[in-house]
C-alpha positions in Angstrom: 0.0 0.0 -0.1 1.5 3.2 -1.1 1.4 6.3 1.4 -0.1 9.5 0.1 1.3 12.7 1.8 -1.7 14.9 2.8 -1.5 18.5 2.2 -3.3 21.4 3.6 -5.2 23.8 1.1 -3.0 26.8 0.5 -4.3 30.0 1.6 -4.0 32.9 -0.8 -0.9 34.8 0.2 -2.3 38.0 -1.2 -4.9 38.0 1.5 -2.4 38.0 4.1 -0.6 40.9 2.5 -3.8 42.8 2.6 -4.2 42.1 6.3 -7.9 41.2 6.3 -10.1 38.3 5.5 -11.5 37.8 2.0 -13.9 40.7 1.1 -17.6 39.9 0.6 -19.7 41.7 -2.2 -21.0 44.2 0.4 -17.5 45.0 1.4 -16.3 45.7 -2.1 -19.3 47.8 -2.8 -18.2 50.0 0.4 -15.2 50.7 -1.2 -16.5 51.2 -4.6 -18.9 54.0 -3.3 -16.0 55.6 -1.4 -14.1 55.7 -4.7 -17.1 57.2 -6.5 -17.9 59.8 -3.9 -14.3 60.9 -3.7 -14.1 61.2 -7.5 -17.1 63.5 -7.3 -15.6 65.4 -4.6 -12.5 66.0 -6.7 -14.4 67.5 -9.6 -16.5 69.7 -7.2 -13.5 71.1 -5.6 -12.1 71.9 -9.0 -15.2 73.8 -10.1 -15.7 75.5 -6.8 -12.2 76.9 -7.0 -13.5 79.3 -9.8 -16.1 80.6 -7.4 -13.8 80.9 -4.6 -10.9 82.7 -6.3 -12.7 84.0 -9.4 -14.3 87.1 -7.7 -10.7 88.3 -6.9 -8.8 87.2 -9.9 -11.6 86.9 -12.4 -13.0 83.7 -14.2 -10.5 83.6 -17.0 -8.3 81.1 -18.8 -5.6 82.1 -16.2 -7.7 81.1 -13.3 -8.8 77.8 -15.0 -5.3 76.8 -16.1 -4.1 77.5 -12.5 -6.8 75.5 -10.9 -6.5 72.6 -13.4 -2.7 72.4 -13.1 -3.1 72.4 -9.3 -5.5 69.5 -9.5 -3.5 67.4 -11.7 -0.4 68.0 -9.9 -1.9 67.4 -6.5 -3.7 64.0 -7.8 -0.4 62.8 -9.2 1.3 63.3 -6.0 -1.6 61.7 -4.2 -1.4 58.7 -6.5 2.2 58.2 -5.9 2.2 58.8 -2.2 -1.0 56.9 -1.7 0.6 53.8 -3.6 3.6 53.8 -1.6 1.9 54.1 1.7 -0.6 51.5 0.8 2.2 49.0 0.6 4.6 50.2 3.4 2.2 51.6 6.1 -0.3 49.3 7.3 -1.1 51.4 10.3 -2.5 54.1 7.8 -6.1 53.3 7.1 -8.5 54.7 4.5 -10.7 56.2 7.0 -7.6 58.1 8.3 -7.1 59.7 5.0 -10.9 60.6 4.6 -10.8 62.3 8.2 -7.8 64.4 7.2 -9.4 65.3 3.9 -12.5 66.5 5.7 -10.5 68.9 7.7 -8.6 70.2 4.7 -11.9 70.9 2.8 -13.2 72.4 6.0 -10.5 75.1 6.2 -10.5 76.3 2.8 -13.1 79.2 3.6 -11.1 80.1 6.7 -7.9 80.5 4.5 -9.5 81.8 1.3 -9.2 85.5 2.1 -5.6 85.6 3.7 -4.2 83.3 0.9 -5.5 85.5 -1.9 -4.5 88.8 -0.1 -0.9 87.5 0.5 -0.6 86.3 -3.1 -2.0 89.3 -4.7 1.6 90.9 -5.1 2.6 88.2 -7.4 0.1 89.6 -10.3 -2.7 87.8 -12.0 -0.8 84.7 -13.2 1.4 84.2 -10.0 -1.4 85.2 -7.6 -4.1 83.0 -9.1 -1.7 79.9 -9.3 -0.3 80.3 -5.7 -3.8 80.8 -4.3 -5.1 77.7 -6.2 -1.9 75.6 -5.0 -2.2 76.7 -1.3 -6.0 76.2 -1.0 -6.7 73.1 -3.0 -3.4 71.1 -3.2 -3.8 69.5 0.4 -7.4 68.3 0.1 -6.9 67.2 -3.5 -3.5 65.3 -2.6 -5.3 63.2 0.0 -8.3 62.5 -2.3 -5.7 61.3 -4.9 -4.4 58.9 -2.3 -7.9 57.2 -2.0 -7.6 55.3 -5.4 -4.5 53.3 -4.6 -5.9 52.4 -1.1 -9.1 51.1 -2.6 -7.1 49.1 -5.3 -5.1 47.5 -2.6 -7.9 46.8 -0.3 -10.3 45.2 -2.9 -7.8 43.2 -5.1 -8.4 39.5 -4.4 -5.3 38.0 -6.2 -2.3 39.1 -8.4 -4.2 37.8 -11.4 -6.9 40.4 -10.8 -4.9 43.6 -10.2 -5.4 45.0 -13.6 -9.3 44.2 -13.6 -9.5 45.8 -10.0 -7.6 48.9 -10.9 -9.5 49.5 -14.0 -12.9 49.0 -12.0 -11.8 51.4 -9.3 -10.8 54.2 -11.6 -13.8 53.6 -13.9 -16.0 54.1 -10.9 -14.1 57.0 -9.5 -14.4 58.6 -13.0 -18.2 58.0 -13.2 -18.4 59.6 -9.8 -16.6 62.7 -11.2 -18.9 63.0 -14.1 -22.0 62.8 -11.9 -20.5 65.2 -9.3 -19.8 67.7 -12.2 -23.3 67.5 -13.5 -25.1 67.7 -10.2 -23.0 70.6 -9.1 -23.2 72.7 -12.3 -27.0 71.8 -13.0 -28.5 71.9 -9.6 -26.4 72.4 -6.4 -24.7 75.8 -7.1 -27.9 77.7 -8.0 -29.7 76.1 -5.0 -27.3 76.4 -2.3 -24.2 78.5 -3.1 -20.4 77.8 -2.8 -20.1 78.0 1.0 -22.9 75.5 1.7 -21.4 73.0 -0.7 -17.9 73.2 0.7 -19.4 72.5 4.2 -21.3 69.5 2.8 -18.3 68.2 1.1 -16.3 68.4 4.4 -19.1 66.8 6.2 -19.6 64.1 3.6 -15.8 63.0 4.1 -16.2 63.2 7.8 -19.2 60.8 7.6 -17.3 58.5 5.1 -14.4 58.4 7.5 -16.7 57.4 10.4 -18.4 54.6 8.3 -15.0 53.2 7.2 -13.7 53.5 10.7 -16.5 51.3 12.0 -15.9 48.8 9.2 -12.2 48.6 9.9 -12.6 48.3 13.6 -15.2 45.2 13.0 -13.1 43.7 10.1 -9.7 44.7 10.8 -9.9 45.0 14.6 -8.4 48.5 14.4 -9.6 52.0 14.1 -9.2 55.5 15.3 -8.4 56.3 18.9 -10.8 58.7 20.7 -7.9 61.3 20.6 -7.8 61.1 16.9 -11.4 61.6 16.5 -11.7 64.3 19.1 -8.7 66.3 17.6 -9.8 66.0 14.1 -13.5 66.8 14.7 -12.6 69.7 16.9 -10.2 71.2 14.2 -13.0 70.7 11.5 -15.8 72.3 13.7 -13.6 75.2 14.5 -12.7 75.7 10.8 -16.3 75.5 9.7 -17.4 78.0 12.5 -14.6 80.5 11.9 -14.5 80.2 8.1 -18.0 79.8 7.2 -20.4 80.3 10.1 -19.7 83.9 10.3 -20.5 84.6 6.8 -23.4 82.3 5.8 -26.6 84.4 5.3 -26.6 88.2 5.2 -23.1 89.5 4.6 -21.8 92.7 6.2 -19.1 94.7 4.7 -17.6 98.1 6.1 -19.6 100.9 4.6 -21.7 98.8 2.3 -24.9 96.8 2.6 -25.8 93.8 0.5 -29.4 94.3 -0.6 -29.5 91.2 -2.9 -27.3 88.3 -3.7 -27.8 85.1 -5.8 -25.4 82.5 -7.0 -26.3 80.9 -10.5 -24.8 78.8 -13.0 -22.9 81.9 -14.3 -21.7 83.9 -11.3 -22.1 85.4 -7.9 -24.7 88.3 -8.5 -25.1 91.0 -5.9 -26.8 94.3 -5.3 -24.7 96.5 -2.9 -25.6 99.8 -1.4 -23.0 102.4 -0.2 -25.3 104.8 1.5 -22.6 107.3 2.5 -21.6 107.7 -1.2 -25.3 107.3 -2.4 -24.5 104.6 -4.8 -26.1 101.3 -5.6 -23.8 98.9 -7.3 -24.6 95.6 -9.4 -21.9 93.3 -9.2 -21.3 89.9 -11.0 -18.3 88.0 -9.3 -15.6 90.4 -9.1 -16.9 93.0 -11.6 -19.3 96.1 -11.6 -21.9 95.8 -14.3 -24.2 98.4 -13.1 -24.3 101.7 -10.8 -26.9 104.2 -10.0 -27.5 107.1 -7.8 -29.7 106.0 -4.8 -31.6 109.3 -4.7 -32.2 109.9 -8.5 -31.9 106.4 -10.0 -29.7 107.8 -12.8 -26.9 105.5 -14.1 -23.5 106.4 -13.0 -21.1 104.3 -15.3 -19.4 106.7 -17.6 -19.4 104.7 -20.8 -23.2 104.5 -20.6 -23.3 108.2 -21.2 -21.5 107.7 -24.5 -23.4 104.7 -25.7 -26.7 106.4 -24.6 -26.0 108.7 -27.6 -26.2 105.8 -30.1 -29.5 106.9 -31.6 -28.0 110.2 -32.8 -26.1 108.2 -35.5 -29.4 106.8 -36.8 -32.2 109.2 -36.0 -34.8 107.2 -38.0 -34.1 103.9 -36.1 -36.8 102.8 -33.7 -35.7 99.4 -32.7 -32.6 98.3 -30.6 -31.0 95.1 -29.3 -29.0 95.2 -26.0 -26.6 92.3 -25.7 -25.9 92.2 -22.0 -28.5 94.0 -19.9 -26.4 95.0 -16.8 -28.6 97.3 -14.7 -30.9 98.4 -17.7 -30.0 102.1 -17.8 -29.4 102.0 -21.5 -32.8 100.7 -22.2 -34.2 103.8 -20.2 -31.9 106.1 -22.2 -33.1 104.8 -25.5 -36.7 105.2 -24.5 -36.1 108.8 -24.5 -35.3 108.7 -28.3 -38.6 106.7 -28.9 -36.5 103.5 -29.4 -38.0 100.0 -28.3 -35.2 98.0 -26.9 -35.0 94.0 -26.6 -32.3 92.8 -24.3 -30.4 89.5 -24.0 -28.8 88.8 -20.6 -27.1 85.3 -19.8 -27.7 85.5 -16.0 -31.3 85.3 -14.7 -30.2 86.8 -11.5 -28.9 90.0 -13.3 -32.2 90.2 -15.2 -34.0 90.0 -12.0 -31.8 92.5 -10.0 -32.2 95.0 -12.9 -35.8 95.1 -12.7 -36.3 94.6 -8.6 -33.5 96.8 -7.5 -32.7 99.4 -10.2 -34.7 101.9 -12.3 -34.9 99.7 -15.3 -38.0 100.0 -17.2 -38.5 97.4 -20.0 -39.6 98.6 -23.4 -39.1 95.2 -25.1 -38.4 91.6 -24.5 -35.7 90.5 -22.0 -34.3 87.2 -23.3 -32.3 85.0 -20.7 -29.5 83.0 -22.3 -26.0 83.2 -23.7 -25.8 85.9 -26.5 -24.0 83.7 -29.0 -26.9 81.1 -29.0 -29.7 83.6 -28.6 -28.8 85.8 -31.2 -28.9 83.0 -33.7 -32.7 82.2 -32.7 -33.8 85.8 -33.3 -36.2 86.2 -36.1 -36.0 90.0 -36.4 -33.6 92.8 -37.3 -32.7 95.9 -35.5 -31.7 99.5 -36.3 -29.3 99.6 -33.3 -27.3 97.0 -31.8 -25.4 97.5 -28.4 -22.8 94.9 -27.6 -22.1 95.5 -23.9 -21.1 92.0 -22.4 -17.8 93.4 -21.0 -16.7 94.3 -17.5 -13.3 95.1 -16.0 -12.9 91.6 -15.0 -12.7 88.5 -17.4 -14.5 89.1 -21.0 -16.5 86.3 -22.5 -14.1 86.1 -25.5 -16.4 83.9 -27.6 -18.4 87.1 -28.1 -15.5 89.1 -29.5 -14.6 87.1 -32.6 -14.9 87.9 -36.2 -17.7 85.2 -36.5 -19.6 86.9 -33.7 -19.4 90.3 -35.4 -20.6 88.8 -38.6 -23.5 87.2 -36.7 -24.5 90.7 -35.3 -24.2 92.5 -38.6 -26.8 89.9 -39.9 -29.2 91.1 -37.4 -29.0 94.7 -38.3 -31.2 96.3 -40.9 -29.7 98.2 -43.8 -27.9 101.2 -42.5 -28.2 99.9 -39.0 -25.4 100.9 -36.4 -23.6 98.6 -33.9 -21.8 100.0 -30.7 -19.5 97.8 -28.8 -18.1 98.6 -25.3 -14.7 97.2 -24.6 -12.6 98.0 -21.4 -8.9 98.7 -22.0 -5.9 100.8 -21.1 -4.7 103.9 -22.7 -1.0 103.6 -22.0 1.4 103.4 -24.9 2.2 100.0 -25.7 -0.7 98.5 -23.9 -3.5 99.0 -26.6 -2.9 95.7 -28.4 -6.2 94.3 -27.2 -8.1 97.5 -28.2 -6.2 97.6 -31.5 -7.1 94.0 -32.2 -10.9 94.5 -31.5 -10.8 97.5 -33.8 -9.0 95.7 -36.6 -11.6 92.7 -36.3 -14.5 95.1 -36.4 -12.9 96.7 -39.6 -13.1 93.3 -41.3 -16.8 93.5 -41.0 -17.9 97.0 -41.3 -16.9 99.7 -43.6 -17.1 102.6 -41.2 -16.0 102.8 -37.5 -15.7 105.8 -35.1 -14.2 105.4 -31.6 -15.0 107.1 -28.3 -13.8 106.9 -24.7 -15.8 107.5 -21.6 -13.0 109.6 -19.9 -10.4 111.4 -22.4 -7.8 111.6 -19.5 -8.2 108.4 -17.8 -5.6 105.4 -17.9 -8.4 102.9 -17.6 -11.1 103.7 -20.2 -14.2 102.3 -21.8 -13.6 102.2 -25.7 -16.8 102.6 -27.4 -16.5 101.3 -31.2 -19.5 102.6 -33.4 -19.6 100.8 -36.6 -21.9 100.4 -39.7 -21.9 100.0 -43.3 -23.3 103.5 -43.7 -21.4 106.7 -43.0 -21.6 107.7 -39.4 -22.8 111.2 -39.0 -24.0 112.6 -35.7 -27.4 114.5 -35.6 -29.4 116.4 -33.1 -28.5 119.5 -31.1 -25.1 120.9 -31.0 -24.2 120.4 -27.2 -24.5 116.7 -27.2 -22.6 116.3 -30.4 -19.8 118.5 -29.2 -19.6 116.5 -25.9 -19.4 113.3 -27.9 -16.8 114.4 -30.4 -14.6 115.6 -27.5 -14.4 112.0 -26.7 -13.5 110.6 -30.0 -10.1 109.0 -30.3 -8.1 107.4 -33.1 -7.5 103.9 -32.7 -5.6 102.4 -35.6 -6.7 99.1 -36.7 -3.7 98.3 -38.7 -2.4 95.5 -36.5 -2.4 92.1 -38.3 -4.2 90.4 -35.5 -7.7 89.4 -36.4 -9.7 87.8 -33.5 -11.6 84.6 -34.6 -13.0 81.5 -33.0 -9.9 79.6 -33.8 -7.4 82.1 -32.6 -8.4 84.4 -29.7 -5.5 85.6 -27.4 -7.5 88.4 -25.7 -7.3 87.0 -22.1 -3.5 86.9 -22.4 -3.2 90.2 -24.0 -5.5 91.7 -21.4 -3.6 90.6 -18.2 -2.3 94.0 -17.5 -5.9 95.5 -17.7 -7.3 92.7 -15.3 -4.6 93.5 -12.7 -5.3 97.3 -13.1 -9.1 96.8 -12.8 -8.8 94.7 -9.7 -6.9 97.6 -7.8 -9.6 100.1 -9.3 -12.5 97.8 -8.0 -10.9 97.6 -4.5 -10.9 101.5 -4.5 -14.4 101.7 -5.7 -16.1 99.2 -3.5 -13.7 97.9 -1.0 -11.5 94.8 -0.9 -13.8 92.8 1.4 -16.6 92.8 -1.2 -14.5 90.6 -3.5 -14.5 87.7 -1.1 -17.0 85.1 -0.2 
């Protein structure tokens, strides 16, 4: 009789390396949900970054580039560090990472203002980049560590590493997609930036607690009471100091917030300064309207120039205003007997103009993006005012050759277009103004250019263009006043702005930095922060 040596079933060595029993389906789904929620949080933090630093630095390609670069750098470091620690630091659990993440997200509102003030001296590029790095790198780095930890935890064997990694990153990416859509489509208009930041911090805290319970039950390890106490205390203090004092009605020295709303497009506020007798309409970090509290008259200088547009076409009786602002131009044209339709992208701006300013509609107010809405119009106008520009970041897709051609198609024969464009008058700093002038010259035969303040460094350039000769009519005093503000802007630059090539944001960095200082002088620095 032969003897057979009995052998014990071999245990999967990979389970020992993981330090826990084989996972059940419910266990794996817990970690998949964690990957999905953290993926959503990553994208929400990136998008919220524009609302946090945008009012101070403007929502431009510079700010977007700073935020995206910060996110990619932080996630890359997080993947690397998380992968190393997952293999070499068994004492560090996923719940620890999420607990730290909750604290790091919670302190963002507390640090936002001092960080942006400290980085302001570096200019637009340096300030926006440093602000993004300091505010968002820590939490995005720890969020990047989650993926490697989840992969390490749920992998059941060496032969399944690829499948597991692919599943985890797919689920995390789907979470990012869902988070992006939910934030952009629903959450921001309903709750605003600060409430969402608080919620993300608390979400990470709850996930950390759930995972801690799991780790205590399955791995026989978990957070000590000291760790939970210190971390929760820091988070609570950050939320109270950074957010609790500002949620609800805001108080700024010398100013009173009469109305505010956060929409898909920006942070809209109506701010009164009683001592100066001014009411401001602000979108993000830009003033888009101002009126005298006593008389209700508009106070922005360029509106006095654009308000004279009917004198170039006295027979015209219809106008289109692209960019409603506070609506004072509609009132001005009503005095010439002109009916004015308006297109405004932000519904909160349209509401504020009618509810808090002296705006009296004489035509339709259409809410939507101008580039899209103009294509849907079925009528033509004698006058068109292109006024979508503030001292902050311009919507550059409205400043291209193709856009000007679209506007021309909406003019009646002999119709006149006025375009307001903010720029600097210093020698060597007029490249953006000259580029816009040259682009308009490609579309219209005649152009005259006016400024709101002839002696000012920072100016509103009002381009009046038409295929018909541009002659002023009406009483002599208004004509003299307007002619005194006429300037010669040579459109002989070779740059033509198109949808394919539009470098205006880069060309306008000096203007954006100058405007921020001007805005601080106008309404106060504190108004620029959440």
